C-alpha positions in Angstrom: -20.1 -34.5 7.1 -23.0 -32.0 7.4 -22.1 -28.4 6.4 -22.5 -26.0 9.4 -25.6 -23.9 8.7 -23.7 -20.6 9.2 -20.6 -21.5 7.4 -20.0 -21.1 3.6 -19.4 -23.8 1.0 -15.7 -24.1 0.5 -14.4 -24.1 -3.1 -11.2 -23.6 -5.1 -10.9 -20.9 -7.7 -9.1 -22.0 -10.9 -9.3 -20.2 -14.2 -12.3 -18.1 -13.1 -14.3 -21.2 -12.0 -15.3 -22.1 -8.5 -14.7 -25.8 -8.0 -16.0 -28.2 -5.3 -13.7 -31.1 -5.7 -14.4 -32.9 -2.4 -15.1 -36.1 -4.3 -11.4 -36.1 -5.3 -9.9 -35.5 -1.9 -10.7 -33.2 1.0 -10.3 -32.5 4.7 -12.6 -31.2 7.4 -12.3 -27.6 8.7 -12.6 -27.6 12.5 -13.8 -24.8 14.8 -11.1 -24.6 17.4 -13.5 -23.3 20.0 -15.6 -26.4 19.9 -13.5 -29.1 18.2 -16.4 -29.6 15.7 -16.0 -30.0 12.0 -17.9 -27.1 10.3 -17.0 -27.6 6.6 -15.2 -29.8 4.1 -12.3 -28.3 2.2 -11.4 -29.6 -1.3 -7.9 -30.6 -2.2 -6.3 -29.8 -5.6 -5.0 -32.6 -7.7 -1.8 -32.2 -9.8 -4.1 -31.6 -12.8 -5.8 -28.8 -10.9 -2.5 -27.2 -10.1 -1.3 -27.5 -13.7 -4.5 -25.8 -14.8 -4.1 -23.0 -12.2 -0.5 -22.3 -13.3 -1.4 -22.3 -17.0 -4.4 -20.1 -16.4 -2.3 -17.6 -14.5 0.3 -17.6 -17.3 -2.4 -17.0 -19.9 -3.9 -14.2 -17.9 -0.6 -12.4 -17.2 -0.3 -10.5 -20.5 -4.0 -9.7 -20.5 -3.9 -8.2 -16.9 -0.7 -6.2 -17.3 -2.0 -4.7 -20.5 -5.3 -3.7 -18.9 -5.5 0.1 -18.6 -4.3 1.3 -15.2 -7.5 3.1 -14.4 -9.4 -0.2 -14.9 -7.1 -2.2 -12.7 -7.3 0.5 -10.0 -11.1 0.4 -10.2 -11.2 -3.4 -9.8 -8.9 -3.3 -6.7 -10.8 -0.5 -5.0 -14.2 -2.2 -5.7 -12.9 -5.4 -4.3 -11.8 -3.6 -1.1 -15.3 -2.0 -0.8 -17.0 -5.4 -1.3 -14.9 -7.0 1.4 -15.9 -4.3 3.9 -19.5 -4.4 2.8 -19.5 -8.1 3.5 -17.5 -7.9 6.7 -20.2 -9.1 9.0 -20.5 -12.5 7.3 -16.8 -12.8 6.6 -15.8 -12.0 10.2 -18.2 -14.6 11.5 -16.7 -17.2 9.3 -13.2 -16.1 10.3 -14.1 -16.4 13.9 -15.4 -19.9 13.3 -12.1 -20.8 11.6 -9.6 -19.2 14.0 -11.5 -18.8 17.2 -10.5 -15.2 17.6 -13.1 -12.8 19.1 -15.7 -11.5 16.6 -14.7 -7.9 17.2 -11.1 -8.8 16.5 -12.1 -10.7 13.3 -14.2 -7.8 12.1 -11.2 -5.5 12.5 -9.1 -7.9 10.5 -11.6 -8.1 7.6 -12.0 -4.3 7.5 -8.2 -4.0 7.4 -8.1 -6.5 4.5 -10.5 -4.4 2.5 -8.4 -1.3 3.2 -5.3 -3.1 1.9 -6.9 -3.4 -1.5 -7.9 0.2 -1.5 -4.4 1.3 -0.5 -2.6 -0.9 -3.1 -5.0 0.4 -5.7 -3.9 4.0 -5.1 -0.2 3.1 -4.7 -0.2 1.3 -8.1 -0.7 4.7 -9.7 2.7 5.7 -8.4 4.9 2.9 -10.0 7.2 5.5 -11.5 10.3 4.6 -13.5 12.9 7.3 -14.1 15.2 8.7 -16.8 18.9 9.1 -16.3 21.1 11.7 -18.2 22.8 10.0 -21.1 26.4 10.2 -22.1 25.6 12.7 -24.8 22.4 14.5 -26.2 21.8 11.5 -28.5 21.8 9.0 -25.7 18.8 8.2 -23.5 18.7 6.0 -20.4 15.4 4.9 -18.9 14.7 2.7 -15.9 11.4 0.9 -16.1 9.4 -1.1 -13.5 7.7 -4.2 -15.0 5.6 -7.0 -13.4 7.8 -9.9 -12.3 5.3 -12.4 -13.8 3.3 -15.3 -12.4 3.6 -15.5 -8.6 2.9 -18.1 -5.9 1.8 -17.3 -2.4 1.4 -19.2 0.8 -0.6 -17.5 3.6 -0.9 -18.6 7.2 -3.8 -19.5 9.4 -3.5 -16.8 12.1 -4.5 -13.8 10.0 -6.2 -15.4 7.0 -7.9 -12.2 5.8 -5.2 -9.6 6.1 -2.2 -11.7 5.1 -3.9 -13.2 2.1 -5.0 -9.7 1.1 -1.5 -8.4 1.3 -0.1 -11.1 -1.0 -3.0 -11.0 -3.5 -3.3 -7.2 -3.6 0.5 -6.7 -3.9 0.8 -9.1 -6.8 -2.2 -8.0 -8.9 -1.6 -4.3 -8.2 1.9 -4.7 -9.7 0.3 -6.3 -12.8 1.2 -9.9 -11.9 -1.0 -13.0 -11.8 -1.1 -15.3 -8.9 -1.7 -18.8 -7.5 -2.2 -18.7 -3.8 -2.5 -21.5 -1.2 -4.1 -20.2 1.9 -3.9 -22.2 5.1 -6.2 -25.2 5.1 -7.1 -24.6 8.8 -8.7 -21.2 8.1 -9.9 -21.1 4.4 -13.1 -19.1 4.5 -11.7 -15.6 4.6 -9.3 -16.0 1.6 -12.1 -17.5 -0.4 -14.3 -14.5 0.5 -11.5 -12.2 -0.6 -11.2 -14.0 -3.9 -15.0 -13.8 -4.4 -14.9 -10.1 -3.9 -12.3 -9.7 -6.5 -14.2 -11.8 -9.1 -17.4 -9.9 -8.3 -15.4 -6.7 -8.8 -14.4 -7.8 -12.4 -11.0 -9.4 -12.0 -10.4 -11.3 -15.3 -10.3 -15.1 -15.1 -7.0 -16.6 -14.3 -5.4 -13.6 -12.7 -6.1 -15.1 -9.3 -6.2 -18.8 -8.5 -6.9 -20.2 -5.1 -6.0 -23.8 -4.3 -5.8 -26.1 -1.2 -4.2 -29.4 -0.4 -1.2 -30.9 1.3 1.1 -27.9 1.8 4.4 -29.7 1.0 3.0 -31.2 -2.2 1.6 -27.9 -3.4 4.7 -25.9 -2.6 6.9 -28.6 -4.3 4.7 -28.4 -7.4 4.5 -24.6 -7.7 8.1 -23.9 -7.0 9.2 -26.4 -9.5 7.2 -24.8 -12.3 9.3 -22.5 -14.6 6.3 -20.2 -15.0 6.4 -19.1 -11.3 8.9 -16.3 -11.0 8.3 -15.1 -7.4 6.8 -16.5 -4.3 5.7 -15.0 -0.9 5.5 -17.0 2.3 4.5 -16.2 5.8 5.1 -18.9 8.4 7.7 -20.6 10.4 11.5 -20.2 9.9 11.9 -23.9 9.4 9.4 -24.1 6.5 10.7 -20.8 5.1 14.2 -22.2 4.8 12.9 -25.3 3.0 10.9 -23.2 0.5 13.8 -20.8 0.0 16.1 -23.7 -0.9 13.6 -25.0 -3.4 13.0 -21.6 -5.0 16.8 -21.0 -5.2 17.1 -23.9 -7.7 15.1 -21.8 -10.1 16.5 -18.4 -9.0 13.0 -17.3 -8.1 12.4 -14.1 -6.2 11.1 -14.5 -2.7 9.5 -12.6 0.2 9.7 -14.5 3.5 8.1 -13.3 6.7 9.1 -15.9 9.3 9.2 -16.5 13.0 10.0 -14.1 15.8 10.6 -13.9 19.5 9.9 -10.3 20.1 11.6 -8.5 23.1 9.9 -5.7 24.9 12.2 -3.4 27.0 10.3 -1.5 29.7 12.6 1.3 30.8 12.6 3.0 34.3 10.8 6.1 33.0 7.9 4.1 31.4 4.3 4.5 32.5 3.8 1.0 34.0 0.0 1.1 34.1 -0.4 2.2 30.5 2.3 -0.2 29.3 0.7 -3.1 31.1 -2.7 -2.4 29.5 -1.1 -2.3 26.0 1.0 -5.3 26.7 -1.9 -7.5 27.6 -3.8 -6.6 24.5 -0.8 -7.2 22.3 0.1 -10.5 23.9 -3.5 -11.9 23.9 -4.5 -10.9 20.4 -5.2 -14.0 18.4 -4.4 -15.9 21.6 -0.8 -14.9 21.3 -0.4 -16.7 17.9 1.2 -13.7 16.3 4.8 -13.5 15.0 5.2 -10.0 16.4 3.6 -10.6 19.8 5.8 -9.4 22.7 7.2 -12.4 24.5 10.5 -11.6 26.3 9.5 -8.7 28.5 12.6 -7.0 30.1 11.8 -4.6 32.9 14.1 -2.1 34.6 15.1 -3.4 38.0 13.6 -0.4 39.8 10.2 -1.0 38.2 10.1 -4.7 38.4 7.9 -5.3 41.4 5.5 -2.5 40.3 5.3 -4.0 36.9 4.6 -7.5 38.2 1.8 -6.1 40.4 0.3 -4.5 37.3 0.7 -7.2 34.7 -0.3 -10.4 36.5 -3.9 -9.4 37.5 -4.5 -8.0 34.1 -3.4 -11.2 32.4 -5.3 -13.3 34.9 -8.5 -11.4 34.3 -8.6 -11.9 30.5 -11.9 -13.7 29.7 -11.2 -16.8 27.6 -13.9 -18.4 25.5 -15.5 -18.9 22.1 -14.9 -15.9 19.9 -18.6 -15.8 19.0 -19.4 -15.1 22.6 -19.4 -11.2 22.9 -17.9 -11.5 26.5 -14.8 -13.4 25.3 -11.6 -11.3 25.2 -9.4 -14.1 23.9 -10.3 -17.2 21.9 -8.7 -20.7 21.6 -5.5 -21.8 20.1 -5.7 -23.2 16.6 -5.6 -26.9 17.5 -4.8 -29.6 20.0 -1.2 -29.6 19.0 -0.7 -26.0 20.1 -2.2 -26.8 23.6 0.3 -29.7 23.9 3.1 -27.4 22.9 2.2 -24.8 25.5 2.1 -27.5 28.2 5.5 -28.8 27.2 7.1 -25.4 27.1 5.8 -24.4 30.5 6.7 -27.7 32.2 10.2 -27.4 30.7 10.6 -23.8 32.1 9.3 -24.9 35.5 11.8 -27.8 35.6 14.6 -25.2 35.2 13.3 -22.9 38.0 10.8 -20.7 36.3 7.8 -19.4 38.4 4.2 -19.4 37.0 2.7 -16.2 38.2 -0.7 -16.8 36.4 -2.1 -19.3 34.0 0.2 -22.0 32.9 -2.6 -24.5 32.1 -5.8 -25.0 30.1 -8.8 -23.3 31.8 -10.9 -25.6 34.0 -14.2 -24.1 32.8 -13.8 -24.9 29.1 -15.2 -28.2 27.8 -14.1 -28.9 24.2 -12.0 -26.7 22.1 -8.3 -25.8 22.4 -8.0 -23.2 25.1 -5.0 -22.0 27.1 -5.0 -19.5 29.9 -3.0 -16.2 29.5 0.3 -17.0 31.3 3.0 -15.0 33.0 6.3 -16.7 33.9 9.2 -15.1 35.9 12.8 -16.2 36.5 12.9 -18.2 33.2 16.6 -19.1 32.6 18.1 -18.7 29.2 18.5 -22.5 28.7 14.7 -23.0 28.9 13.0 -23.8 25.6 10.7 -20.8 26.0 13.6 -18.4 26.0 14.8 -19.7 22.7 11.7 -21.1 20.8 8.8 -18.9 19.7 5.9 -20.0 21.9 3.2 -18.8 19.5 0.7 -18.7 22.3 -0.4 -16.4 25.2 2.8 -16.9 27.3 4.7 -13.9 28.6 8.2 -14.2 30.0 9.1 -11.4 32.5 12.7 -10.7 33.6 14.5 -7.7 35.2 17.5 -6.0 33.8 20.2 -3.8 35.5 21.5 -1.9 32.5 20.3 -0.9 29.1 23.4 -2.6 27.6 22.2 -5.9 29.2 18.6 -5.4 27.9 19.8 -4.7 24.3 22.2 -7.7 24.5 19.3 -10.0 25.5 17.1 -8.5 22.8 19.7 -9.4 20.1 20.7 -12.8 21.6 18.4 -14.9 19.4 18.7 -15.4 15.7 15.3 -13.8 15.1 14.8 -10.2 14.1 11.2 -9.5 13.2 9.9 -7.0 15.8 11.0 -5.4 19.0 9.6 -2.8 21.4 11.0 -0.2 23.8 9.0 1.9 26.2 10.8 5.1 27.3 10.6 8.9 27.3 14.4 9.3 27.1 15.7 10.5 23.7 19.1 8.9 24.2 17.6 5.6 25.1 15.3 5.9 22.1 18.3 6.6 19.8 20.3 3.7 21.2 17.3 1.4 20.6 16.9 2.5 17.0 20.6 2.1 16.3 21.4 -1.1 18.2 18.4 -3.4 18.3 18.4 -5.9 15.5 14.9 -6.1 14.1 12.9 -5.4 11.0 10.4 -3.4 12.9 10.8 -1.4 16.1 7.9 0.0 18.2 8.8 2.8 20.5 6.0 3.4 23.1 3.7 1.4 20.7 3.0 -2.2 19.6 1.6 -0.9 16.3 4.3 -1.9 13.8 2.3 -3.3 10.8 0.3 -1.1 8.6 -0.5 -0.6 4.9 1.6 2.6 4.5 4.9 1.2 5.6 7.1 -1.8 4.7 7.0 -4.8 7.1 9.5 -7.7 7.1 12.2 -9.4 9.2 16.0 -9.7 9.3 18.3 -12.5 10.3 16.2 -15.8 10.6 13.0 -13.9 10.5 13.2 -13.7 6.8 13.9 -11.2 4.0 11.9 -8.9 1.7 9.0 -6.9 2.8 5.2 -6.6 2.4 3.2 -3.4 2.4 4.3 0.1 1.7 5.7 1.2 -1.7 8.6 -1.1 -1.0 6.3 -4.1 -0.7 4.7 -3.4 -4.0 8.1 -3.2 -5.7 8.8 -6.7 -4.6 6.5 -7.8 -7.4 8.4 -5.8 -10.0 11.5 -6.2 -12.2 13.8 -3.3 -13.0 14.6 -2.9 -16.6 17.3 -0.6 -18.0 16.7 0.8 -21.5 19.8 2.4 -23.1 18.9 4.0 -26.4 21.1 5.8 -28.9 19.2 8.0 -31.4 22.1 8.4 -33.9 20.8 5.5 -35.9 17.4 7.2 -36.4 18.8 10.1 -38.4 
């Protein structure tokens, strides 16, 4: 296969060395907008994985003993380098994922900001002292790195989600072996290059690729790995959690969602519709927090339909490198088949397709799907129970807030939910009664560096980001000391 002229060489990072191991096993990376192979991704052998774990283990005491100011400086410099290189990284990210270039650029800039934020937050890893039982007794609570970590990041946000896992681990003083998604490898590699160029010691970060189940089996069976972080489907998260439980390894799991959005009778329909289209079509709807079940107050329903359908129908779908494109392709042919199956199932049960519902006629090649709005979707349709992970919006009316909240909580997922209202009582009920790890009120902005993000129920446990996310990579140690023996 010929390497695409505008695409980087793909290599793994093990013990500070960049390795092109395509002669030992590899797979093509495909641009989902064209269906063309653009690069060849090396696969790690068991010997490579063994070396990665051993190098992370050897680097751990060196990194955690490094003066805090030096660690902070490396993290901040890496963030700056990512942002300085954002033009190239974003272009590669668009070629990997298909998302519009402006969207990819925003993601890369956010990844750089994640390193800068974690750098500063690592200065505030405070322990505490507790009053002892007498003047000669001292009690201290210390925060210490959990140890060598493993991470598995997904294909939909390959820059930001890799950055969150890498930055969180190394800011806490841990070392790491990360397996980014094979479909979209370039951004994670670029993040790792920025860290190495910023002065990160060899072995602190190792980046490997291969068959996902084989790599997760290997890493989670190694005694050296003390914690792992995974973002992906609920089904895979359960499998990994079970494997990790055998070694009592700490885990952070951000899993699937099926986010409800409740549009109350006092909401501004036009503004909500604008925001809803943007939130639903970002990354072609392949976002775990994307609003899917849109519940509209009965009195607003017709007005809402009149606002949302033309907006969704007018979204320009195309190659993310085309500046006119507002939404790119799905990640692969399998996702297009899934969209088709889900829509056909809903239609067979009485749902109406108000717009979209098919692949665009104008696109040749690539894995595109039109932004879709369905109405009258019954609860026994697959779409009402399975995360579509695509640009499909389900619109239904509700009579009472009780009914809307009940539907919001009906599914086993609990990642994100949204409510649009100006009523303080409605707001308070939503905060108290909706079961989700994140709740947006008059906003779809629920994931940021400064605050913890994670799910409940079958959407996972543990959090990333915020001071709480950093503490996921730390152990708490109690030190009880009696000074009588020192006299």
